[in-house]
Every structure is written in structure tokens, then in C-alpha cells.
C-alpha positions, 0 to 999 in steps of 0.5 A: 499499499506505501507505494502504490500510495506514494507512486499515487502522490509522485503522479497527481502531485506532479500533473496538479503542481497547481492545487492546494494544498489543504486540497493534496491532502483531502485528495489523500486523505481519499486514497487512502479512506479508499485503499483500506476500505478494500482491504478491509476487505469494506468493512468499516472498524475494520479500516478505521483500525488501520487509519488508526481513526475512530470508528466516529472520525472515520464514518464523519470523512464518508461523509465529508468526501462523499465515500458511500458503502454499496449494499448488499443483501445476499440468503444470511443477510445484508454484506457492504459490498464496495463503493456504491457509485452515488456518491455526493462529492464532500461537503 
């Protein structure tokens, strides 16, 4: 994850040299959240722990960046499966 993050950061920053620091940090944070969710099989509590965040702070950031978890209904019940394409885009 660190190598892919470093690669993402180099490519993203080189393409967006006029982007403000705050925007760069937000883009990096969104990428980290999405990576953690994928690695945690879309389980929010596990992804929050991986990032060292409380569940409350993690949920705040999901809402802030418009990241929604798509829910699937299976025979065993409702399960989180991937990011929804209906993201709001942020506050």
C-alpha cells in the first residue's frame, strides 16, 4: 500500500502543481480511505482501525468526502460490498 500511495502522490502532484496544499491532503486522505476499505473487505470498523481512526471520525470522513458503501443483500443477510457510485462528492 505504501508504494502505491507514493506512486499515486508523485503522479497526482506532478499533474496538479497549482493545487492548494489543503486539496492535496484531501485527495491523499480520500485515496487512503478507499485503499483501507478495499484491504478491509469494505468493513468500516476494520478500515478505521487500519488508519488509526475512531469509527466516529472515520464515518465523519466518509460523509465529508461523499464515500458511500454499497450494501448487498445475500441469503445470509446484508453485507457491505464496495463503494457506491452514488457518492455525493463532499460537504
